[in-house]
C-alpha positions as CSV (number, residue, x, y, z in Angstrom):
1,M,112.5,102.9,101.0
2,D,108.9,103.8,102.2
3,A,107.7,101.6,105.5
4,L,105.2,99.5,103.1
5,E,108.3,98.6,100.5
6,T,110.7,97.9,103.7
7,Y,108.0,95.7,105.0
8,L,107.2,93.6,101.9
9,W,111.1,93.6,101.4
10,E,111.8,91.9,105.0
11,V,108.9,89.5,105.3
12,A,109.9,88.1,101.6
13,A,113.7,87.7,102.5
14,I,112.5,86.0,106.3
15,R,110.0,83.3,104.6
16,P,112.6,80.8,103.4
17,V,114.1,80.7,106.8
18,A,110.8,81.2,108.9
19,V,109.6,78.6,111.7
20,K,106.2,80.3,112.5
21,E,104.5,83.9,112.3
22,T,106.6,84.9,115.3
23,S,109.6,84.9,112.6
24,Y,107.7,88.2,111.3
25,Y,107.5,89.9,114.3
26,P,110.4,92.1,114.0
27,A,109.1,92.9,110.1
28,L,105.7,94.1,111.7
29,S,107.3,96.1,114.5
30,N,109.5,97.7,112.1
31,L,106.4,98.8,110.0
32,F,104.7,100.3,112.8
33,N,107.4,102.0,114.0
34,D,108.3,103.4,110.7
35,I,104.6,104.8,110.4
36,G,104.0,105.3,114.4
37,R,106.9,107.7,114.4
38,G,105.7,110.7,111.7
39,L,102.4,110.9,114.5
40,K,102.3,113.5,117.2
41,P,102.7,112.1,119.8
42,R,104.6,109.3,118.4
43,V,103.4,105.7,118.4
44,R,105.7,102.9,119.3
45,C,105.3,99.2,118.8
46,V,106.1,97.0,121.5
47,I,106.1,93.0,120.7
48,H,105.4,90.6,122.9
49,P,104.4,92.8,126.3
50,S,104.0,90.6,129.0
51,S,100.5,89.2,130.0
52,S,98.0,90.9,131.9
53,G,95.3,88.3,132.7
54,A,93.8,88.2,129.4
55,G,96.3,85.3,127.6
56,L,99.3,87.4,125.7
57,P,98.7,89.7,122.9
58,D,101.7,89.6,120.1
59,G,102.1,93.5,120.5
60,G,100.8,96.9,121.7
61,F,100.6,100.3,120.8
62,F,102.2,103.0,123.2
63,T,102.9,106.6,123.6
64,P,106.0,108.1,124.7
65,D,104.4,109.2,128.2
66,Q,103.7,105.5,128.9
67,L,107.3,104.6,128.2
68,R,109.0,106.6,130.6
69,G,110.8,104.4,133.2
70,A,109.5,101.2,132.0
71,S,110.9,98.4,130.1
72,D,109.4,96.5,127.4
73,A,109.2,93.3,129.3
74,D,107.2,95.3,132.1
75,L,104.8,97.1,129.4
76,I,101.5,96.2,129.6
77,S,101.7,94.7,133.2
78,K,102.0,97.9,134.5
79,V,100.6,100.3,131.9
80,P,98.2,99.1,129.3
81,P,98.9,100.1,125.7
82,S,96.8,103.3,125.0
83,R,96.5,102.7,121.6
84,G,95.4,99.3,121.8
85,V,97.0,95.7,121.1
86,I,97.7,93.5,118.3
87,E,96.8,89.9,117.6
88,A,99.4,88.5,114.4
89,K,98.9,85.2,112.6
90,G,100.5,83.6,109.1
91,T,99.6,84.5,105.7
92,G,97.1,81.2,105.2
93,D,95.0,82.3,108.0
94,N,91.6,84.1,107.6
95,A,91.6,87.5,109.7
96,D,88.0,87.6,110.0
97,S,87.5,84.3,111.8
98,I,90.4,85.5,114.1
99,A,88.8,88.5,114.8
100,H,85.3,86.9,115.8
101,S,87.6,84.5,118.1
102,P,86.9,84.2,121.9
103,Q,90.8,85.2,122.4
104,V,90.5,88.4,120.5
105,A,87.0,88.8,122.5
106,R,89.1,89.0,125.8
107,Y,91.7,91.1,124.2
108,L,89.0,93.7,123.2
109,E,87.4,93.6,126.8
110,R,90.8,94.2,128.3
111,Y,92.4,96.9,126.1
112,G,89.4,98.2,124.2
113,Q,90.7,97.8,120.7
114,V,92.9,95.1,118.7
115,L,94.5,95.3,115.6
116,V,94.3,91.5,113.8
117,T,96.5,90.9,110.9
118,T,97.8,87.7,108.9
119,L,100.4,89.6,107.8
120,R,98.3,90.9,104.4
121,D,95.3,91.4,106.0
122,F,94.6,94.1,108.7
123,V,91.4,94.4,110.9
124,L,90.5,96.7,113.3
125,V,88.3,95.4,116.0
126,G,86.7,97.9,118.6
127,K,83.3,98.6,120.0
128,D,80.2,100.5,118.2
129,A,78.1,103.2,119.2
130,G,76.4,100.6,121.1
131,G,79.5,99.0,123.0
132,K,79.2,95.9,121.0
133,A,82.2,94.3,119.4
134,A,82.6,95.6,115.2
135,I,85.1,95.5,112.9
136,L,85.8,99.3,112.5
137,E,88.1,99.2,109.8
138,R,90.2,96.9,107.3
139,Y,92.8,96.7,104.5
140,S,94.1,93.9,102.5
141,L,97.3,93.9,100.8
142,A,96.4,91.0,98.6
143,P,93.3,89.2,98.1
144,N,95.1,85.7,99.2
145,E,98.3,84.0,100.3
146,A,99.9,83.4,97.3
147,A,98.8,86.9,95.6
148,F,100.4,88.4,98.9
149,W,104.1,86.5,98.2
150,N,103.7,87.7,94.8
151,A,102.9,91.4,95.8
152,A,106.2,90.7,98.4
153,A,108.2,89.7,95.8
154,R,107.4,92.9,94.1
155,A,108.0,95.1,97.0
156,H,108.8,98.7,95.4
157,E,105.8,98.1,92.7
158,T,103.0,97.5,95.4
159,A,104.6,100.1,97.8
160,E,104.1,102.6,94.7
161,A,100.5,101.3,93.9
162,Q,99.4,101.0,97.7
163,G,102.0,102.5,100.2
164,E,100.0,106.1,101.1
165,R,97.0,104.5,101.4
166,F,98.1,101.6,103.6
167,A,100.3,104.1,105.9
168,E,97.1,106.0,106.0
169,Y,95.0,103.2,107.3
170,V,98.0,102.5,109.9
171,K,97.7,106.0,111.1
172,R,94.1,105.7,111.9
173,V,94.4,102.7,113.5
174,M,97.4,104.2,116.2
175,L,94.8,107.2,116.5
176,H,91.7,105.7,117.2
177,A,91.6,105.1,120.8
178,A,93.0,108.8,121.2
179,P,90.3,110.9,122.1
180,L,89.0,113.1,119.7
181,T,88.0,117.0,120.9
182,R,89.9,119.2,119.1
183,P,88.9,120.3,115.6
184,Q,91.9,120.0,114.0
185,D,92.5,116.3,114.7
186,V,88.8,115.4,113.3
187,A,89.9,117.6,110.3
188,W,93.2,115.2,109.9
189,F,90.6,112.1,110.1
190,L,88.3,113.8,107.8
191,A,91.2,114.4,105.4
192,S,92.7,110.8,105.7
193,Y,89.4,109.2,104.9
194,A,89.3,111.4,101.7
195,R,92.6,110.4,100.6
196,D,91.7,106.8,101.0
197,A,88.7,107.6,98.8
198,R,91.4,109.7,96.3
199,A,93.4,106.7,96.3
200,R,90.8,104.3,95.1
201,L,89.5,106.7,92.4
202,T,93.0,108.2,90.9
203,G,94.0,107.0,87.9
204,T,90.3,105.5,86.8
205,E,87.9,106.0,84.6
206,L,85.0,107.8,86.5
207,P,81.7,107.5,84.2
208,A,79.7,107.4,87.0
209,L,81.1,111.3,87.6
210,A,80.4,112.2,83.8
211,G,77.4,114.1,84.3
212,I,78.2,115.6,87.4
213,R,81.5,117.2,86.2
214,T,79.9,118.7,83.1
215,A,76.9,120.0,85.4
216,M,79.8,121.5,87.8
217,E,82.0,122.8,84.8
218,E,78.7,124.8,83.7
219,G,77.5,126.2,87.0
220,L,80.7,127.1,88.1
221,G,82.6,128.7,84.7
222,L,85.1,126.2,85.0
223,R,86.9,123.7,82.7
224,F,88.4,120.6,84.0
225,E,90.9,120.2,81.0
226,G,93.7,117.7,81.3
227,A,95.5,115.9,84.0
228,K,95.4,118.8,86.1
229,G,91.7,119.3,85.5
230,D,91.1,115.5,86.4
231,H,92.9,116.2,89.5
232,F,90.9,119.5,90.5
233,F,87.7,117.7,89.7
234,L,88.1,114.7,91.7
235,S,89.4,116.9,94.9
236,T,86.5,118.7,94.3
237,F,84.2,115.8,94.1
238,L,85.6,114.3,97.5
239,Q,85.6,117.7,99.2
240,T,82.0,118.1,98.5
241,L,81.4,114.6,99.7
242,F,83.3,114.7,103.0
243,Y,82.5,118.3,104.0
244,G,78.6,117.8,103.3
245,I,79.1,115.1,105.7
246,F,81.0,116.9,108.2
247,S,78.6,120.2,107.6
248,A,75.4,118.0,108.3
249,W,77.3,116.2,111.0
250,V,77.4,120.0,112.5
251,L,74.0,121.5,112.2
252,W,72.4,117.4,113.3
253,H,74.5,118.5,116.4
254,N,73.3,121.8,116.7
255,E,69.7,120.6,116.3
256,Q,69.9,118.6,119.6
257,P,73.0,118.9,121.5
258,T,72.3,116.5,124.0
259,R,71.1,113.6,121.7
260,T,72.5,110.1,122.3
261,E,71.7,108.7,119.1
262,S,74.4,108.1,116.4
263,F,74.6,110.4,113.3
264,R,74.6,108.3,110.0
265,W,75.6,110.0,107.1
266,R,73.2,108.3,104.8
267,D,70.7,111.2,106.4
268,A,73.1,114.3,105.9
269,E,71.2,115.9,102.9
270,L,68.4,116.5,105.6
271,Y,70.4,118.9,107.4
272,L,72.3,120.8,104.9
273,R,70.3,124.3,104.6
274,V,72.2,125.5,101.3
275,P,70.3,123.8,98.2
276,V,73.2,123.5,95.9
277,I,75.1,121.5,98.7
278,A,72.0,119.3,99.2
279,A,71.7,118.4,95.8
280,L,75.6,117.6,94.9
281,F,75.7,115.8,98.4
282,E,72.6,114.1,96.9
283,Q,74.0,113.5,93.6
284,L,77.2,112.5,94.6
285,S,75.9,110.1,97.4
286,M,73.4,108.1,95.8
287,H,74.1,104.5,96.8
288,S,74.8,103.0,93.3
289,R,77.0,105.3,92.5
290,L,79.0,105.2,95.8
291,R,78.8,101.3,95.5
292,S,80.4,101.6,92.0
293,L,83.2,103.7,93.0
294,G,83.8,101.5,96.1
295,L,83.4,104.5,98.5
296,L,80.7,103.2,100.9
297,D,83.0,101.6,103.5
298,V,84.9,104.7,103.9
299,L,82.0,107.0,104.5
300,D,80.9,104.0,107.0
301,W,84.2,104.8,108.8
302,T,83.9,108.5,108.6
303,A,80.6,108.4,110.3
304,A,81.7,106.1,113.4
305,T,84.7,108.5,113.4
306,L,82.6,111.5,113.9
307,N,80.1,109.7,116.6
308,R,83.4,109.0,119.0
309,V,84.0,113.0,119.0
310,D,83.6,114.2,122.1
311,R,81.0,116.7,120.8
312,A,80.7,118.7,124.2
313,A,84.6,119.6,124.1
314,F,84.8,119.7,120.3
315,F,82.1,122.4,119.7
316,D,83.4,124.3,122.7
317,H,86.8,124.9,120.7
318,F,84.7,125.0,117.3
319,E,82.6,127.8,118.2
320,E,85.3,130.0,119.3
321,E,86.6,132.9,117.6
322,H,88.8,131.9,114.4
323,A,88.2,128.2,115.3
324,V,86.3,127.7,112.0
325,Q,88.4,129.2,109.6
326,Y,91.5,127.4,110.6
327,F,89.8,124.2,110.5
328,Y,89.8,123.9,106.9
329,E,93.3,124.8,106.3
330,P,94.9,121.6,108.1
331,F,92.4,119.4,105.9
332,L,93.3,120.7,102.9
333,E,97.0,120.6,103.7
334,A,96.8,116.9,104.9
335,F,94.4,115.9,102.0
336,D,95.3,117.7,98.7
337,P,98.9,120.0,99.8
338,E,99.5,119.7,96.0
339,L,96.3,121.5,95.2
340,R,96.8,124.0,98.3
341,R,100.0,125.0,96.9
342,E,98.7,125.5,93.3
343,L,95.6,127.4,94.1
344,G,97.5,129.7,96.7
345,V,95.0,128.5,99.2
346,W,96.6,130.1,103.0
347,Y,94.5,131.0,106.2
348,T,94.5,134.6,106.5
349,P,95.8,135.7,110.2
350,P,93.3,137.2,112.2
351,E,95.3,140.2,112.8
352,I,95.2,141.0,109.0
353,V,91.7,140.7,109.0
354,R,90.9,143.1,111.5
355,Y,93.2,145.4,110.0
356,M,92.0,145.5,106.1
357,V,88.3,145.6,107.5
358,A,88.8,148.5,110.0
359,R,91.0,150.5,107.4
360,V,87.8,150.1,104.6
361,D,85.1,150.9,107.6
362,T,87.4,154.0,108.2
363,V,87.7,154.9,104.7
364,L,84.3,154.5,103.7
365,R,83.3,157.0,106.8
366,E,86.6,159.6,106.1
367,E,86.7,159.4,102.0
368,L,83.0,158.5,101.1
369,G,81.3,160.3,103.3
370,I,79.2,157.3,104.7
371,T,78.7,157.7,108.5
372,D,78.1,154.4,109.2
373,G,80.9,152.6,107.2
374,F,79.7,149.1,106.5
375,A,76.7,149.3,108.7
376,D,75.1,151.5,106.2
377,E,72.5,149.7,103.9
378,R,73.9,151.4,100.9
379,V,77.1,149.5,101.5
380,I,77.2,146.2,99.3
381,V,80.4,144.2,100.0
382,L,82.1,141.4,98.3
383,D,85.0,139.1,99.0
384,P,85.6,137.1,95.9
385,C,87.7,134.5,96.9
386,C,86.0,134.3,100.7
387,G,87.3,130.9,101.2
388,T,86.1,129.9,104.9
389,G,84.5,133.2,105.5
390,A,87.3,135.3,107.6
391,Y,86.8,138.3,106.2
392,L,83.2,138.2,106.1
393,T,82.5,137.2,109.4
394,E,84.8,140.3,110.6
395,V,82.6,142.5,108.4
396,I,79.3,141.3,110.2
397,R,81.1,141.8,113.7
398,Q,82.0,145.4,112.6
399,I,78.4,145.9,111.6
400,A,76.8,144.3,114.4
401,A,79.5,146.6,116.8
402,T,78.0,149.9,114.9
403,L,74.3,148.6,115.4
404,D,74.7,147.5,118.7
405,T,73.0,144.3,118.3
406,G,73.9,143.0,122.0
407,S,71.6,145.7,123.5
408,G,68.6,143.2,122.4
409,D,67.4,145.4,119.7
410,A,65.2,143.0,117.9
411,L,65.7,146.0,114.9
412,A,69.1,146.0,114.9
413,A,69.1,142.1,114.8
414,H,66.7,142.0,111.5
415,D,69.0,144.7,110.0
416,L,72.2,142.6,110.9
417,K,70.9,139.3,109.4
418,Q,69.4,141.1,106.1
419,A,72.8,142.6,105.5
420,A,74.4,138.9,106.0
421,M,71.8,137.5,103.7
422,K,71.4,140.7,101.2
423,R,74.5,142.7,100.7
424,V,77.9,141.1,102.3
425,F,78.6,138.7,99.7
426,G,81.1,135.9,99.3
427,F,82.4,133.9,96.4
428,E,84.3,130.4,96.5
429,V,84.9,128.0,93.8
430,L,86.1,125.3,96.3
431,P,83.2,123.3,98.1
432,A,84.9,122.4,101.4
433,P,85.5,126.3,102.5
434,Y,82.5,127.1,101.0
435,V,80.5,125.0,103.1
436,V,82.7,125.9,106.2
437,A,81.8,129.4,105.4
438,H,78.1,129.0,105.7
439,L,78.5,127.0,108.7
440,Q,80.7,130.1,110.2
441,L,78.4,132.8,109.2
442,G,75.3,130.6,110.5
443,L,77.2,130.3,114.2
444,L,77.8,133.7,114.2
445,L,74.6,135.1,113.3
446,H,73.0,132.9,116.2
447,R,75.5,134.0,118.6
448,L,74.7,137.9,117.9
449,G,71.1,137.0,118.1
450,A,70.0,136.8,114.6
451,P,69.9,133.6,113.6
452,L,69.0,131.8,110.3
453,A,65.1,130.9,110.0
454,D,65.4,127.1,108.7
455,Q,61.5,126.8,108.0
456,E,62.0,129.8,105.8
457,N,65.1,128.6,104.3
458,E,66.9,131.6,105.1
459,R,70.9,131.6,104.0
460,V,74.0,134.1,103.8
461,G,75.2,135.7,100.7
462,V,78.0,133.1,100.2
463,Y,77.6,131.6,96.5
464,L,79.6,128.5,94.8
465,T,81.1,130.3,91.9
466,N,84.3,131.3,89.8
467,A,84.5,134.9,90.8
468,L,86.4,135.8,87.8
469,T,83.6,134.5,85.1
470,G,80.3,135.8,84.6
471,W,80.4,139.2,85.0
472,Q,79.2,140.4,81.6
473,A,75.8,139.7,80.3
474,S,75.6,137.5,77.6
475,D,73.3,136.9,74.8
476,A,74.4,133.1,74.6
477,T,71.5,130.5,75.8
478,K,72.8,129.0,79.0
479,Q,73.6,125.5,79.1
480,P,70.8,123.4,81.2
481,L,72.3,121.8,84.2
482,V,70.4,118.6,83.6
483,G,69.5,116.8,86.9
484,F,70.8,120.1,88.9
485,P,68.3,122.8,88.8
486,E,69.8,123.8,92.4
487,L,73.3,124.4,90.8
488,A,71.6,126.3,87.6
489,D,69.7,128.5,90.7
490,E,72.6,129.2,92.5
491,R,74.9,130.1,89.1
492,D,72.2,132.4,87.9
493,A,71.9,134.2,91.9
494,A,76.0,134.6,91.7
495,E,75.6,136.3,88.2
496,G,72.7,138.4,89.5
497,V,75.1,139.7,92.2
498,K,78.1,140.4,89.5
499,Q,75.7,141.8,87.1
500,K,73.2,144.0,88.7
501,T,74.4,144.8,92.3
502,P,76.1,148.0,93.0
503,I,79.0,146.5,94.6
504,L,81.0,149.1,96.7
505,V,83.7,147.2,98.9
506,I,86.0,144.1,97.4
507,L,88.2,143.0,99.9
508,G,90.0,139.6,100.4
509,N,93.1,137.5,100.0
510,P,92.7,136.3,96.5
511,P,94.9,132.9,95.6
512,Y,98.3,133.8,94.2
513,N,98.4,130.9,92.0
514,G,96.5,129.3,88.7
515,L,95.8,125.9,88.5
516,A,96.1,124.8,85.0
517,G,93.1,123.1,83.5
518,V,90.2,125.1,84.7
519,A,90.7,128.8,83.8
520,M,88.0,129.8,81.1
521,A,88.8,132.3,78.3
522,E,86.9,134.8,80.2
523,E,89.3,134.3,83.3
524,R,92.6,134.5,81.0
525,D,91.2,137.9,79.3
526,L,91.0,139.7,82.6
527,S,94.7,140.9,82.4
528,V,94.5,142.0,78.9
529,A,93.8,145.6,80.3
530,Y,97.5,145.3,81.8
531,R,99.4,144.4,78.8
532,K,100.1,147.6,77.4
533,A,101.0,151.2,79.0
534,K,100.1,154.4,77.6
535,T,103.0,156.5,78.9
536,T,105.4,154.5,80.8
537,R,107.5,151.4,80.2
538,Q,105.7,148.8,78.3
539,P,105.6,145.8,80.6
540,Q,108.3,142.8,80.7
541,G,108.1,139.2,81.8
542,Q,105.3,136.8,83.0
543,G,104.1,138.4,86.1
544,L,100.5,139.2,84.8
545,N,99.9,135.5,84.4
546,D,99.9,135.3,88.2
547,L,96.0,134.2,89.3
548,Y,95.8,137.5,91.7
549,V,96.5,140.1,89.1
550,R,93.0,138.6,87.8
551,F,91.4,139.4,91.0
552,F,93.2,142.8,90.8
553,R,92.0,143.5,87.6
554,M,87.7,142.0,88.5
555,A,88.3,144.4,91.3
556,E,89.2,147.4,89.6
557,R,86.6,147.0,86.9
558,R,83.9,146.3,88.7
559,I,84.3,149.7,91.1
560,V,85.8,151.8,88.6
561,E,83.5,150.9,85.2
562,G,80.7,149.6,87.3
563,T,79.9,151.2,90.6
564,G,81.5,154.0,89.6
565,A,82.9,154.7,93.0
566,G,84.1,152.5,95.7
567,V,86.7,150.7,97.7
568,V,89.3,147.9,96.7
569,C,91.4,146.8,99.6
570,L,93.5,143.0,98.7
571,I,96.5,141.8,100.5
572,S,98.4,140.0,97.8
573,N,102.2,138.9,96.5
574,Y,103.7,142.3,96.6
575,S,105.7,141.9,93.3
576,W,103.3,144.4,91.3
577,L,104.6,147.2,93.7
578,D,107.9,147.7,91.6
579,G,107.8,144.6,88.9
580,L,108.9,145.2,85.1
581,S,105.8,143.5,84.5
582,F,103.2,145.6,86.0
583,T,103.9,149.1,84.6
584,A,100.6,149.1,82.9
585,M,98.6,147.8,85.8
586,R,100.2,150.8,88.3
587,E,99.6,153.5,85.6
588,R,96.0,152.4,85.2
589,Y,95.6,152.6,89.1
590,L,97.4,156.3,89.5
591,D,94.8,157.1,86.7
592,V,91.3,155.4,87.7
593,F,91.9,155.7,91.8
594,D,91.6,159.1,93.6
595,H,93.9,157.3,96.5
596,I,96.2,154.4,97.0
597,W,97.8,153.1,100.2
598,I,100.3,150.7,100.4
599,D,101.2,148.6,103.6
600,N,104.3,146.9,102.8
601,L,104.6,143.9,105.0
602,N,108.0,142.3,103.7
603,G,108.7,139.1,104.5
604,D,110.3,137.9,101.2
605,K,112.4,134.9,101.0
606,Y,114.1,136.3,97.6
607,K,114.6,139.8,98.2
608,T,115.8,140.3,101.8
609,G,116.4,136.4,102.9
610,K,113.4,137.4,105.4
611,V,115.7,139.6,107.4
612,T,115.1,143.3,108.6
613,P,117.1,146.0,107.7
614,E,118.4,145.6,111.3
615,G,119.4,141.4,110.6
616,L,116.8,140.6,112.6
617,P,113.9,137.7,111.6
618,D,111.4,138.9,109.4
619,P,108.7,135.5,108.7
620,S,105.9,136.2,106.4
621,V,102.7,137.7,108.0
622,F,100.9,134.4,107.2
623,S,103.6,132.3,109.3
624,T,101.3,131.2,112.3
625,Q,101.0,128.9,115.2
626,Y,99.0,126.7,112.3
627,N,101.4,127.3,109.3
628,R,104.9,128.0,110.7
629,E,106.3,128.1,106.9
630,G,104.4,130.7,105.7
631,I,104.5,132.1,101.7
632,Q,107.7,132.6,100.5
633,V,106.9,135.7,98.7
634,G,106.6,139.4,100.6
635,T,103.2,140.3,100.5
636,A,101.4,143.9,100.6
637,V,98.1,145.3,101.5
638,A,96.5,147.9,98.7
639,L,93.8,150.1,99.7
640,M,92.5,151.9,96.8
641,V,89.5,154.3,96.8
642,R,87.3,156.0,93.8
643,R,84.9,159.0,94.4
644,Q,81.8,159.6,92.4
645,T,83.9,162.9,91.6
646,H,87.0,161.7,90.4
647,V,90.5,163.0,90.7
648,A,93.4,160.9,89.5
649,A,95.7,159.8,92.5
650,G,99.1,160.6,90.8
651,N,100.9,159.6,93.7
652,V,100.9,156.8,96.5
653,A,100.9,156.5,100.3
654,Y,103.2,154.0,101.3
655,R,104.7,152.5,104.5
656,E,106.7,149.0,105.8
657,F,106.3,146.6,108.4
658,W,108.8,144.3,109.6
659,G,110.0,141.8,112.0
660,R,107.8,139.4,114.1
661,E,105.2,142.0,115.4
662,K,104.4,143.2,112.2
663,R,100.9,141.8,112.4
664,V,100.3,143.0,116.0
665,E,101.7,146.5,114.7
666,L,99.1,146.6,111.5
667,V,96.4,146.3,114.2
668,A,97.6,149.0,116.8
669,S,97.9,151.2,113.9
670,V,94.0,151.7,113.4
671,V,93.3,151.5,117.0
672,S,96.1,154.1,117.9
673,P,96.9,156.0,114.6
674,D,98.6,158.6,116.4
675,T,101.4,156.3,117.3
676,A,101.5,154.2,114.0
677,P,104.4,154.5,111.0
678,E,103.5,157.2,109.1
679,Y,102.7,156.9,105.3
680,Q,105.5,158.3,103.1
681,R,104.2,160.0,99.7
682,V,105.5,158.2,96.8
683,E,105.9,160.1,93.5
684,P,106.3,157.0,91.1
685,P,108.8,158.2,88.2
686,N,107.5,157.4,84.7
687,S,111.0,156.4,83.5
688,L,111.3,153.6,86.0
689,G,107.9,152.0,84.9
690,L,105.8,154.1,88.2
691,P,106.8,151.8,90.8
692,F,105.0,152.1,94.3
693,T,107.7,151.9,96.3
694,P,110.6,154.6,97.1
695,M,113.4,154.2,94.8
696,Q,116.9,156.3,94.6
697,T,118.9,155.9,90.9
698,A,122.0,157.6,90.3
699,G,121.7,161.0,88.5
700,A,123.3,159.5,85.2
701,Y,120.7,156.4,85.6
702,E,118.4,157.1,83.1
703,S,120.8,157.8,80.4
704,W,122.1,154.1,80.8
705,A,121.7,151.5,78.0
706,L,118.8,149.1,78.8
707,L,119.7,145.4,79.2
708,L,116.9,144.4,76.6
709,N,119.0,146.5,74.6
710,L,122.5,144.9,75.0
711,F,120.9,141.5,75.4
712,P,118.1,141.1,73.0
713,T,117.4,137.4,72.9
714,S,117.0,135.1,76.4
715,Y,117.0,131.5,76.6
716,P,115.5,129.5,79.7
717,G,118.7,127.1,79.8
718,V,118.3,124.0,81.0
719,K,115.4,122.7,83.2
720,T,117.2,119.8,84.9
721,A,113.8,119.3,86.5
722,H,112.4,117.2,83.7
723,S,115.6,114.9,83.8
724,L,114.1,111.2,82.6
725,I,116.5,109.7,85.3
726,R,114.3,107.5,88.0
727,N,115.1,105.3,90.3
728,L,118.8,104.8,90.2
729,T,119.6,101.2,91.4
730,L,122.9,100.5,93.0
731,V,124.7,97.1,92.1
732,E,127.3,95.2,94.3
733,S,129.4,93.9,91.5
734,L,129.0,94.2,87.6
735,P,130.2,91.1,85.9
736,H,133.6,90.7,84.5
737,E,134.5,89.8,80.4
């Protein structure tokens, strides 16, 4: 049972013998401690701490550092609870009346925060930005006493409907008094409020959003179909709403860092520089629409949280290198981990980004004869899945280093800003990272002495679009986006980049998975070119359905068939290097590219058990302090070059990295190439499907019978994941006949 179900079961069991509200204190304590132990640091509820001159609070919230060496009886008199106190009454009492009582006023003055509860209603009392007593947040398990006891009698059903949202509320209560200085803590609060909003809207009809949904489908080149499409749209809507507020708050602060007035979320559209986000936010945040959706109070709470952030400390962290990039990952992991896994959204470690950008810069100079690398105005760059802008910011840094903008040269600063606006492009389909990418690039340009001009509506070349559609010009009349001209402008600008711009470099970290219910036919058809081999084995299996393969095909097609020359550099799942699903894909690359380099980063759970050949740990390169688990499959960086005067590659340059330090070693291979692991030449054997990894076979191997001939028919077997068994109930005894 979860915390809420246990609580309801306990209070229902106590009710027949309860004398007064104190009878329910153990159940309340258990509830709060069940939820509090999931926080870092843990928060513990202690009931009936000793009085400290302001009456006797019914309980207090303490952190572990306060509990050392103190008994429960001595707490509060010696160490006031850092997370506030509790005032508990019976189910027949009125929580609002109690919240405005003189007793609670005294507790508020002494302890700074009071949670008032009547077992069914929970009201957090604190101080507003002006220092006056105010109700900060509230949660009601039932509208009245009778409804509460009815809900308690159906504890499991009530917990399924409200458990997640209620637990989020209690966590926010316990964290409300904690200082807010770190970006990841602010991200958690944003995610918590977004989850609350999602819980209110999930499973309900949303006619107020129908027009927005249609416009976003047309503007982003997606289809929100079925249950997963509904999920994707709702997540997109909420991310836009909450990150629109966050972005506006950042820009509001930057406008005047020492300002003392409070931020108002209703003014957010005034600070959003990017027209499509400003327009979307304006539509999504219409007062009548939010009132009908029941979201006004959640957004008020969000703004109140932003107003209690220690802005000086927060922005010291936020503007540090990479801080903005990792800000989004904890938000998405906390808000919608299912969507994060389905889309394969992972924060790319900075070492990987630096390595890939440096390698491409070198290849531009050495293989394509472009002396200034990324800084050359002929080099147009695209990250088709830019996320929060990690690769784009590194490219801008590389350009700045070449131009030496730090010297104060106004011409260099102008050239840098022009590069960010007109030839360093990013595509992103999720609004939240799209907003963060614009923030990150704007902050970077400001630090490099090339700020965007607000009055001229300057913006960087990051577009909200589906990177896998819109590359081919169509004679079909575009659907008008009623009420969203800015979204139509964004779509048209992105298609201009796709169809008319001579992109020379495509690099990035494509998502590894696809979310069913959002792909269009044009996107699904991308892998067709890899489904039939000319001279080698035909593809087998389902590997070509992985989303990253579509990004590879999009990049290859644009460089080879579009520009005619250029560089593709992507990090991805490494299954395509030797998997039988990808034989035609490898055959094509050997034919259309002049040079292919593969950096195998290993770290695979299935092939090697995440262990090096020497038996030492071999974690994923995506295992970081922000995401220690990393990902399960191995990864590889592919760098492929096409020259204007083309000669088929025919072979592959291949090397491997193992162990915990491989990210450091990867960067070192660029800084000190003479000491780096050497590439070995791999001549992919045609009879084995042209694997890009070194392979050794027995002399007679190729004469052996194929498994497909020995076992021509295959079956998936029993899928126990779809079992109908649900919620087994233990029965103490069965009646005897």
